[in-house]
C-alpha positions as CSV (number, residue, x, y, z in Angstrom):
1,M,17.7,19.4,-24.0
2,R,15.5,16.4,-24.7
3,K,12.1,16.4,-23.0
4,S,12.8,13.0,-21.4
5,V,15.9,14.4,-19.7
6,K,14.2,17.6,-18.7
7,A,11.2,15.7,-17.2
8,A,13.4,13.3,-15.3
9,L,15.5,16.1,-13.9
10,L,12.5,18.0,-12.8
11,S,11.0,15.0,-11.1
12,G,14.3,13.9,-9.6
13,L,15.6,17.3,-8.4
14,V,12.5,19.4,-7.8
15,F,9.6,17.3,-6.7
16,P,7.8,14.1,-7.9
17,G,5.3,14.9,-10.6
18,T,6.8,18.1,-11.8
19,G,8.4,16.3,-14.8
20,H,4.9,15.0,-15.7
21,F,3.5,18.6,-15.5
22,S,6.2,19.8,-17.9
23,L,5.1,17.2,-20.3
24,N,1.5,18.3,-19.9
25,R,0.5,15.0,-18.3
26,Y,-1.3,16.6,-15.3
27,P,-3.4,13.6,-14.1
28,R,-0.4,11.3,-14.2
29,G,1.7,13.9,-12.4
30,L,-0.8,14.2,-9.7
31,I,-0.5,10.5,-9.0
32,F,3.1,11.2,-7.9
33,F,2.7,14.7,-6.6
34,L,-0.2,14.3,-4.1
35,P,1.1,11.3,-2.1
36,S,4.5,12.9,-2.0
37,F,3.2,16.2,-0.9
38,I,1.0,14.6,1.8
39,S,4.0,12.5,3.0
40,L,6.3,15.5,3.1
41,T,3.6,17.4,5.0
42,V,3.4,14.7,7.6
43,L,7.2,14.6,8.0
44,I,7.5,18.3,8.4
45,H,4.6,18.5,10.8
46,Y,6.3,15.8,13.0
47,A,9.7,17.6,12.9
48,L,8.1,20.9,13.8
49,S,6.0,19.5,16.6
50,R,9.1,17.8,18.0
51,A,11.1,21.1,17.8
52,Y,8.3,23.1,19.5
53,A,8.0,20.5,22.3
54,V,11.7,20.8,23.0
55,A,11.5,24.6,22.8
56,D,8.6,24.6,25.3
57,Q,10.6,22.3,27.7
58,I,13.6,24.7,27.4
59,E,11.3,27.7,28.1
60,L,9.8,26.0,31.2
61,G,13.3,25.2,32.5
62,Q,12.8,21.5,32.3
63,I,15.8,21.1,30.0
64,Q,19.1,22.9,30.4
65,L,20.6,24.8,27.6
66,D,23.0,22.0,26.8
67,T,23.6,21.0,23.2
68,V,24.1,17.4,24.0
69,A,20.8,17.1,25.9
70,I,18.9,19.0,23.3
71,T,20.4,16.9,20.5
72,N,19.5,13.7,22.3
73,L,15.9,14.8,22.7
74,I,15.5,15.9,19.1
75,S,17.3,12.8,17.6
76,A,15.4,10.2,19.8
77,P,13.5,7.8,17.5
78,P,9.8,8.3,17.3
79,T,7.6,5.9,19.4
80,G,4.1,4.4,19.1
81,I,2.0,5.6,16.3
82,D,4.5,8.3,15.3
83,F,7.0,5.6,14.4
84,Y,4.6,4.1,11.9
85,K,3.4,7.4,10.5
86,I,7.0,8.6,9.9
87,H,8.1,5.2,8.5
88,I,5.2,4.9,6.1
89,S,5.5,8.6,5.0
90,T,9.2,8.3,4.4
91,W,8.8,5.2,2.2
92,I,5.9,6.7,0.3
93,L,8.0,9.8,-0.4
94,I,11.0,7.7,-1.5
95,I,9.0,5.4,-3.7
96,C,7.1,8.3,-5.4
97,W,10.3,10.2,-6.0
98,I,12.1,7.3,-7.6
99,A,9.0,6.0,-9.5
100,G,8.1,9.5,-10.6
101,T,11.5,10.2,-12.0
102,I,11.6,6.9,-13.9
103,D,8.1,7.3,-15.2
104,S,8.6,10.9,-16.3
105,F,11.8,9.8,-18.2
106,I,10.0,7.0,-19.9
107,L,7.1,9.2,-20.8
108,G,9.5,11.9,-22.0
109,L,11.2,9.3,-24.3
110,K,7.8,8.6,-25.8
111,V,7.2,12.3,-26.4
112,D,10.7,12.7,-27.8
113,H,10.1,9.8,-30.2
114,L,6.8,11.3,-31.4
115,T,8.2,14.7,-32.0
116,R,11.0,13.3,-34.1
117,K,8.6,11.8,-36.6
């Protein structure tokens, strides 16, 4: 398998920056890895805090064990500062994922070209 394809698959299917790491381009890989990791951490933290809040309300008897009510609480859109944090984190993750995949493919093409000579 060509290094360009391998790097693009790693960045596209595993995590942004991993394709760069496979090409031994660690600083460039960190440019995609760190913002993606931080964004994913923010998204997971928000999802877990939301789930814990609903679980606490169920435990206290404030919410009945009704799947529709629980689903409505969990799927309600974020408000206030949470909306902006989630929105920005999601876009950072998407942009890093796409740009990292494309960049690792292009970088891999250069490495493939150099190794053929």
